[in-house]
C-alpha angles and dihedrals in degrees: 000000000000099000136002111236117192112220116235112270115260117252092241131059129243117241127209132177115272113252112273093005118139127205094276097040138083121340117264119278117250116243112195120219094251092053091046091050092050091047094051094041092051091048091049092048090050093050092047092049092048091050092051096250097118110242092192133212118297120250118232107271096237090065095054106114091012127119143215112232124202113207125187126225090270092058096253119140106242100178139352118204124189111254091232091059093050090047092050091051092050092051090046090056088051092052091049090050089051091052090048090050092052091049091051092048093048097044108101091189090071113086121224096257093051091044090053091050092049091048090052090052090051091050090052090049091052089047091054089056094054086091087078097051091105088072095061120094096201122058092218092060095058123110122257126191132188091314097059 
């Protein structure tokens, strides 16, 4: 799947029973399409992550369907890349850094001083990626470097 395209919301709303409501009790709560989408998407991400298929961090909604545009010094558009593609590549780099970090930590052939130096390099790499934190929907998915 190259990009995730959110379908337009339906004109109607989805209704679900209110919590704790029986058949003869309060009317059902209204669940708008955006909330339903987020609920289903979060559940799907959780299941995929639990099954070892990634799932990935969610991009901030306002960037869905957006693009990153590269403009040269003369003001000409050189390339436009969908924001979802850029976001996926950034999160892929993060996952590869995490795998590298695990391999470093689990490699008994690396002495403590060298391990500390490699960990410092990884922290600086994470820190360099904090520029892209504005793309992440969830605070816990954002990059932290040596300061966090």
